[in-house]
N, C-alpha and C positions, 0 to 999 in steps of 0.2 A: 381428525383434529387438525386445524389449520394453524400454520406458525403465527405466533404472536410476538412481534419485535418490540422488546422493552429496553429503554434506555437504562443502564445500571445506575444505582443510587449515587456511586462515586462520581459519575459524570454530570450529575444534576448541578444546577446553579446553587450557590450558597443560600439564597432566599428560599428555594424549594426545599433544600435539606433542612433548614430551620423550621419551615412550615410543617414538614412531615414529622419532626421530633415533637413539635408542639401539638400536632394532632394526636400522637400517641399519649402524651401526657394528659391531654384533654380527655381522652377515653378513660384513662386511669382514674382521674378525678371524678368522672361520671359514675365510678363503681363497677366498671367492667373487669372481668377477670383476665388473667394472663393469656389464656388461650384464645379469648375473644379479641383481645387487643392485637395478638399476633395475626389472626385472620383478618380483621378489618384493616390493619396496617398493610398487609399483603395486598389487599384490594386497592388501597390508596397507592402503593407503589405500582401496581399495574396501571392505574389510571394516569398518574403523573408521568410515569416512564413512557407510556404509549402515546399520550398526548404531546409530550415534549414541549411544554410552554410554561411560561411563569404562571404560578397559581392564581395571581391576581387577574389573568386573562381567561381563566377557565370558566365556562358558562356552567353552572351547576345543573342546568336542565339539559340543553342540547349536547354539550360535550360529553357529559356523563352518560347520556343515553346512547351515544355512539360507543362508549366503552362497554356498556351493557351488551350491546349487539356483538361486539368483538369477543367478549367473554363467552357468550352463549354459543358463538360459532366455534371457539377454540376448545372449550371443555365439553366433554361427553357427559360427565356426571351432573345430574340435576341438582344433587345436594351441594356440590361445590359451587355451582352457579348461583344458587339461592343464597349461599353464605357470602359470596363476593358481592351480590346485589345488596345485601344488607349493609355491608361495608361501604359500598358507594353511596348508599343513602346517608349514612353517618358523615361521610366525607362532604356530601353536598350540604348537610346541616352545618358542619364546621366551617365550610367556605363562606356561607351566608353570615355565620357568626363572626368570623375573622374580618371579613370585608365590609360588614354592616349592610348586607342586602336584605331586603324584606323576604319573608317566607311566603310563597304563593298560597293562595286559598285553595282548599280542596274543592274540586269540581263535582257537582251533582251528575249522576249518570242517569239522566232523564229517560234515555231509551230504555233502560232496564225496567222502569217503572211504568212508563207511558207507551212503550212500543206496541203492546198488544191491543191498545185502546183505539177507537176510531179517531181520526184526526181532530174532529170538532170537540170530542170529549177531552182529549189530551190537551188541547188548547185551554179549555175551561178549567181543568185541574191545575195547569201550570199557572194561570192567572190567579186562582185561589191561593196557591202556595206562596206566590209572590206577595199577595196581600197579607197573608199571615206572617211572613218574614218580617214585616215592619214592626212587629211587636215582640221580636225575639232579640236577645243579646247576641252580639256579633260573634262572640266566642262560642255560643251555643247554636248558631244558625244552621250549620252543616248537620249536626246530629239531630236537631229538632226537625229539620226538613226531610231527612231520610225516615225518621220515625213516622211522621205524619203521612208521607207518601206510602210507606208500607201499610199502614192502617187503612188508608183511604182507598188505595188502588187494588188491594187484595180482593175486596168484594166486586169492584167495578170490573177487574179483568175476568172474574168468574162469570159475571153477567154478560159481558160482551162476548165471551166464548160460547155461552149457551143460547143467547138470543141476539139477533142483529139489532143493535141500538141505532135508531135513526134520529132520535131526539131525546132531550133530557127528560121529557114527560114519560119516556118508556121505562124509566126507573120506577117501578111500582111496588106496592107492598107484597103482592104475590110473588114477584121475582126475588125480593128481599127474603121472604120466608122460605123459598126454595133454597136459597143460599144458606140460610140458618140451618135448615135441616140437613144439608150436605155437611156443614162444619160440625154439627152436633154428632153426626155419625162418625166423624173423624176424631171424636173425643175432644173437641175443643171446648173450653170452659165458657159458660154463659157470660161471665164478667168480661172475657176477651171480646165476645160478640157484641155485648153492650157498648164497649168502647168503640168498636168499628162502627156501630149504628150512630153513636154520638157524632163521630168525625164525618159520616156521610151526611147526616142531617145538617150539620154546620155548613157543609159545602153546598148543599141544596138551598139552604137560606141565603147564602151569599149569592147564588145565581138568581134567586128570586128577587133579591134586592137590586141586582143588576138589570131586571126587567125580563128575565126569561121565565117562560111558563113551565113550572115544575109541577109534579104531581103533589097536590096538597095533602092527599091521604098519606103519602110517604112521610110527611113531616109529623103526622099524628101517630106513627107507629111507636108503641111503648117498648121499653126494654124487658128482657127476660127476667124472671125471677132468679136472683143469684144468691139470695140469703145474706144474712149479716155476717161480717168477718170479725173474728176475735182479734184483739191486739196481739201483735207478734213479739212482745217483749221477751228477753232471754232470762230464764231463771237466775236468781242472784248467785247461787253456788256455781253455775256455769260462767257467769260474768267474772267471778273470782278467778276461775281457772284461766280465762282468756287474759285477764290483766296480769296475772302471774306469768304467763307465757310471754307477754309483751315485755315485762320487766327483765325476764331471763335473756331475752334476745339483746337487751341493752347492756347487761352486766358485763364486765370485763372477761368473764369466763365463757360468754356466749359465742356461739359459732356464727360466721357470716359477716356481713358488712355492717359495721357499727353505725355508719352514717344512716343507712336505710333503717336500721333498728330505731334510732332516734327520730327519724321521720315518721315511722309507723306509730310510735308511742305518741307523738304530738298530735297527729290528726285523729288517732283512735280516741284520745282523751277529750278532744274537741267535740267528737260525736257523743260520747257517753256522759261527759260532765256538762256540756253546753248545748247539746241537742242540735248540732249543725247537720245539714244534709251533705251527702257526698259532693254534690255539685257546688255547694257553698264553700266547702273545704278546698275544693280545687281552684276556685276563683278568688280566694283570699289574697289580698295584696299587702305588702309590707306597711302601707299607710293606713290599712284598716285596723291594725293592732294598736291598743292603747294599754300597754302592760302596767304603766304607773297607776292607772285608774281601774285596772282589772276588767277591761271591757274590750269587746271586738265589734266593729261595725260590719253589718252584713248588708251590702248595697245591691240593689236590683236583683233580688232573689226571685223565687218562684212567684209569678204574678207581678213581677217588677216592683215588689215592695222592699222597703228598707226596714231595718230594726237593729237594736243594740242588744248584745248578749253578754251577760256576766261571765268572767273567767274564774275557774276555781284555782286554788293555790297550786294544785298538782298540774293543771293545764298550763298555767304560766311557767312553772319549773320545766315542764317538758318542752315548751316552746322555746325558751331561752337555751336549753341544752342543744336543741336542734339548730337554732340560728347560729350558734357558734361554729358549727360544721357545715352550714349550707353552702358556703363557698360563693364566689362571684358568679354572676349570670346576667345575661342581657335582659331578662324578664324580671319584673318586680313581684311576681308570684311568690308567696311564702314557701310553698311546697314544690319542690323540683325533684325530679328523678331523671338522672342521666341528662342534665342540662335543659330539660323540658318540663313544662307544667304537667301535672299528673293526668293520665289519660282517664277517660270516663269509666273504665273498668279497673283502674289500679286498685282502689280501696277494696273492692269486692274480691279481687284475686288475692290480695295480701291477706284479707281476712279468712279467706278459704285456706291459705297455706298455714297461717297461725292457728287456726281452729283445728286443722288436721294434726297438728303437733301436740295439741292438748286435749283432743277428743271433744271438741265443741264445734257445733255447726251454727254460724251466725253471719249475718249480712249487715251492711251499713244501716239499712232502714231499721233493722232490729235494734241496733244501738240507740237509734233515735227514739224508738218506741220505749226501750228500756229507761231512758232518760226521763220520758214523761211519766212513766209508771212509778219510778222511784221518787220523783218529786211529789206526785199526788199522794203517795202512801206516807210520805215524810210530813204531810200537813199542809203542803202548798195548795192554794186555791186553784180551781180549774182555770180561772182567768189569768192567773199568773203563769200557768203552764202554757196556756194559749199564746200569751205574749211572747214568751221565750221561744216557742216553736215557730212563731210567725204565721200562725193560722188566721184566716179571716173569720171563719165561723167556729164556734165552740163545739159544734157537732163533730167537726173533724178532729178536734183534740180528744173527744171522748172515744173516738175510733182508734186513737193511738195508745191510750193509757187505760189500765184496768186497776180496780181496787182489790188489794189482797183480801182473802177471807179473814185474816187476822185483823185487818183494819176495820172491816165491816163489823166483826165481833167486838172490837174495842169501841167503836162508835155506838154500838147497841148497848154495851155495858155502861157507857158514860150517860147516854139518854135515860136508861133505867134508873141509874143512880140519882140523876137530877129529878126524875118523875117521883121517886120515893121520897126525896127531900121536900118536894113541893106538897105531896100529900100530907106530910107530917107537920107542915108550917102552920102557925096560927093565922087567923084571918087578918088580912091587911099587911101581912109580911111580904117581902119581895118574892116574886115567883121564881126568878132565875138568879143564879149567883153573880157576884160581881163580874164586870166584863173582863177585867185583867185575869181573874181566876178562870174564866171560860177559856181565854187564849192559852193559858198554861196547861189546861187539862183537855186541850182540844183532841189530841191523840195520845191516850195513855200508853199505847204500844210504842210510840216514838219517844216517850219520856222515860220508859223503863226498858233499856236495851237488853237486860239480862232475862227478861220475862218474855220468852218467845215460844209459840206453839206451832208455828209454821213459818214458811218462807216469808220474809218481810216483816215478821213481828218484831224483830230486834232492830228495826230502822230507827235510829236516833233523829231528833228534829233539828238539832243545831248544825249538823254537818251531813249532807245528804248521802255521801258515799262511805261513811264509816260503818260498814256493816261487817260482821265477822267473816264473811266470805271473801272480802277483799284484803290484800296484803297490808302489812303494818304501815307501809309508807303512805298509805291513803287514810290512816287513821289519825 
């Protein structure tokens, strides 16, 4: 362990001492516990005391990297070093926040994905990725780039390792099928391989448009049979358990951070009541909310499409309660966790935690599927559900939602009753009942909440989420 000379806090300048106290308060406002605040504050003392310069002159990248190296040399414990490194990362974030400096963009590790490929193929992949990036949102560009590189280069690296690739025409169906056999032997699902095939064929078509001679037979390779996938909605009784757990977290008697509980309730209801994707929740801005008109604008979503979504009374109440404790921030994102917009995995991890506490396994996508299924069984038309979900094709909507058995039985009973009436009518009389009567009797299961024979049979028509499995505040 090498000596690390640190200037004591009492000898710091007044500006640095105020900055240090403000940093500690900033951590507390971000929801960090006392032990984490202590450890991250100690890392800040090490940095500012070792650098011995005004905080406004500290370079968050170069100077703190030198501090990282000094800590790694001084401390033998890997766990201690990693904790201090996290504290330095938060210090760098606060320095940029305090001084108004921009946050640097994440850099793609091109060598990780393209290193094993021949130089000519790596250049083609990079050109294709840059071409695709033009159609991606700036906030999603890093993640989308890494995802596409992973899907595309996995097969290319396998092929380059097995067979020397001298030209793009060497990518043939025989080589692809060898890769498919190897992946199937590794218990990889056909749906995953179909996604890789789709990305590979898009890449080859791009090169063909650029004038390169690709194997045309490779463009005609069909996907594997993956079978139809059933909607992944959550049973209503389990949805009730989840919502009750979310409410328990918010209650004054609940354990943990109340701000985070209000945050979780707000985005959870946006998914369940409004059908938002997790990415749409993360990108929501304050200017997108129209609470007075009970609407929220979803801009530049999947496929760069815009839409307007209605807000339920419960979602509005949850949003207003959260906004009261949101606190100041440099970003205008609605949902912030520890001073930053939600990470891509935040909602999934929080649902996993909340689900474990109430015995329910649920994902953000399942909440969206449940929204579609509940709407459809409450009497909404498929086209209405399609518009609210933001789907381009109605077939996609039908993969999200399913019709309850009780709804099928109710529709059948309605049709039989109308048929019997038609049979008994005198000649020349109306064949169908009046149009208003049709709308009122569209779903008897929805109009008679007390007559239920299975899950979903008690779904009322006038309010989607007033089912017996959900708590009274949603009734």
